[in-house]
C-alpha positions as CSV (number, residue, x, y, z in Angstrom):
1,M,97.1,27.9,118.0
2,I,95.1,24.9,119.3
3,L,91.7,25.6,120.6
4,A,90.6,23.8,123.8
5,S,87.4,21.7,123.5
6,S,84.4,23.6,124.7
7,P,80.7,23.7,123.8
8,I,81.4,26.9,121.8
9,V,84.3,25.3,119.9
10,N,82.3,22.1,119.3
11,C,79.4,24.1,117.9
12,F,81.7,26.0,115.6
13,I,83.3,22.8,114.3
14,G,79.9,21.2,113.8
15,C,78.5,24.3,112.1
16,L,81.6,24.5,109.9
17,S,81.2,20.9,108.9
18,T,77.4,21.4,108.3
19,M,78.1,24.4,106.0
20,L,80.7,22.5,104.1
21,T,78.5,19.5,103.5
22,S,75.4,21.6,102.6
23,G,77.5,23.4,100.0
24,V,78.8,20.2,98.6
25,L,75.3,19.0,98.0
26,D,74.4,22.0,95.8
27,V,70.9,22.1,97.2
28,Q,68.4,23.6,94.8
29,P,65.1,25.4,95.6
30,T,62.8,22.4,94.6
31,D,65.0,19.7,96.2
32,R,63.7,17.0,98.5
33,V,66.5,16.6,101.1
34,L,67.0,14.3,104.1
35,E,69.4,15.0,107.0
36,V,70.3,11.9,109.1
37,G,71.1,12.8,112.7
38,F,70.1,16.4,112.7
39,G,71.1,17.2,116.3
40,P,70.1,20.8,117.2
41,G,68.6,21.5,113.8
42,L,71.1,24.0,112.4
43,A,71.5,22.3,109.1
44,I,67.7,21.6,108.9
45,A,67.1,25.4,109.0
46,E,69.8,26.1,106.4
47,L,68.5,23.3,104.1
48,A,64.9,24.6,104.4
49,R,66.2,28.0,103.4
50,L,67.9,26.6,100.4
51,A,65.1,24.2,99.4
52,N,62.4,26.8,99.9
53,Q,60.1,25.3,97.3
54,G,61.0,21.7,98.1
55,H,60.9,19.7,101.3
56,V,63.4,18.9,104.0
57,Y,63.1,15.7,106.1
58,G,65.2,15.0,109.2
59,I,65.6,11.9,111.3
60,D,67.3,11.6,114.7
61,H,67.3,8.9,117.3
62,S,67.3,11.4,120.1
63,D,63.9,12.6,121.4
64,A,65.6,15.6,123.0
65,M,67.1,16.7,119.6
66,V,63.8,16.2,117.9
67,R,62.0,18.5,120.4
68,R,64.8,21.1,120.2
69,T,64.8,21.1,116.4
70,R,61.0,21.3,116.2
71,K,61.3,24.5,118.2
72,R,64.1,25.9,116.1
73,N,62.3,25.1,112.8
74,A,58.7,25.7,113.9
75,A,57.8,28.1,111.1
76,A,59.1,25.7,108.4
77,I,57.2,22.9,110.0
78,R,54.0,24.9,110.2
79,T,54.3,25.6,106.4
80,R,54.9,21.9,105.8
81,R,58.3,22.4,104.3
82,V,60.1,20.4,107.0
83,T,59.2,17.0,108.5
84,L,61.1,15.7,111.5
85,L,61.0,12.1,112.6
86,H,62.2,10.4,115.8
87,T,63.9,7.3,114.3
88,S,67.3,6.0,113.6
89,V,69.2,5.4,110.4
90,D,68.7,1.6,110.8
91,R,64.9,2.2,110.8
92,L,64.5,4.5,107.8
93,P,61.0,5.8,107.1
94,H,59.2,5.4,103.7
95,F,59.2,8.5,101.5
96,D,56.4,9.0,99.0
97,K,58.9,10.3,96.4
98,Q,62.6,9.8,95.8
99,L,65.0,12.2,97.4
100,D,67.4,14.6,95.6
101,A,70.0,14.8,98.4
102,I,70.9,13.3,101.7
103,V,73.3,14.8,104.2
104,A,74.7,13.5,107.5
105,V,77.1,15.4,109.7
106,N,79.0,13.9,112.6
107,S,76.7,10.9,112.8
108,L,78.4,8.1,110.7
109,G,80.3,6.9,113.8
110,F,77.0,6.1,115.5
111,W,75.4,4.0,112.7
112,P,75.1,0.3,113.6
113,N,76.1,-0.9,110.1
114,P,77.3,2.0,108.0
115,T,77.7,0.1,104.8
116,Q,74.2,-1.4,105.0
117,Q,72.7,2.0,105.9
118,L,74.5,3.8,103.1
119,S,73.2,1.3,100.6
120,E,69.7,1.8,101.9
121,L,70.1,5.6,101.7
122,R,71.3,5.4,98.2
123,G,68.1,3.4,97.4
124,L,66.1,6.5,98.5
125,L,67.7,8.8,95.9
126,R,66.4,9.7,92.5
127,P,68.8,9.0,89.6
128,G,71.5,11.6,89.8
129,G,70.8,12.2,93.5
130,R,73.6,13.1,95.9
131,I,74.7,12.0,99.3
132,A,77.3,13.9,101.4
133,L,78.6,12.7,104.7
134,A,80.9,14.8,106.8
135,S,82.6,13.8,110.0
136,Q,84.6,16.2,112.1
137,P,85.7,15.2,115.6
138,R,84.8,17.6,118.3
139,C,88.0,17.8,120.2
140,A,91.3,19.7,120.1
141,G,94.0,17.9,118.1
142,A,91.5,15.3,116.9
143,T,94.0,13.0,115.3
144,A,93.4,10.0,117.6
145,D,89.7,10.5,117.5
146,T,89.7,11.1,113.7
147,R,91.5,7.8,112.8
148,P,88.5,5.4,113.2
149,T,86.3,7.7,111.1
150,I,88.8,8.0,108.3
151,D,89.3,4.3,108.4
152,Q,85.5,3.8,108.1
153,A,85.4,6.3,105.2
154,V,88.2,4.5,103.3
155,A,86.5,1.1,103.9
156,I,83.2,2.5,102.5
157,Q,85.0,4.0,99.5
158,D,86.8,0.7,98.9
159,Q,83.4,-1.0,98.6
160,G,82.5,1.3,95.8
161,L,79.6,3.1,97.6
162,F,81.2,6.5,97.8
163,R,84.4,8.3,96.9
164,L,86.3,10.5,99.3
165,R,86.0,14.2,98.4
166,A,88.2,15.6,101.1
167,V,90.2,14.3,104.0
168,S,92.2,16.2,106.5
169,P,93.2,15.6,110.1
170,M,90.0,17.4,111.1
171,S,87.4,16.2,108.6
172,V,86.2,13.6,106.2
173,V,83.7,14.2,103.4
174,L,82.3,11.3,101.4
175,L,80.2,11.8,98.3
176,A,77.9,9.7,96.2
177,G,76.7,11.5,93.0
178,E,78.1,14.8,91.9
179,P,76.5,18.2,92.0
180,P,76.2,19.6,88.4
181,R,79.0,22.2,88.9
182,W,81.5,19.3,89.4
183,R,80.7,17.4,86.3
């Protein structure tokens, strides 16, 4: 059965992709985590739950998404476990300490220079830190829309920045670093 594209289906696909990527990261309670392009803040909430003794940062270029996510994550922001910034991946903020993990879901296609931004993101990680990127098109069928993202992922892997962890007609997951359970 093919599901028609709708806001509900799009949310499901995005949430599924977020859950997959968050699991890939193996987020620990004391981790410092960055989400690039947090959208409505679903993953920020889940990451804050997982890193309940750490800190979660989020950056998004959309002022509307920053406002929405601040509302959704108000309690974690009040307790200073979450920091949200209105900026883009090509204007990364300075962090006072290195990060344990970085996640980006469905945002890679919007980055001006993915290879450069990925290299800069890796520079924010502590030794042994992890980055997981997931891209999952938000339309039924998705093969035509998926192709450029898969091509981008393969090009990034070929430059030695990441390795592909999973690819299907509906999703791409890129990984740098490995959670302990995969070693």
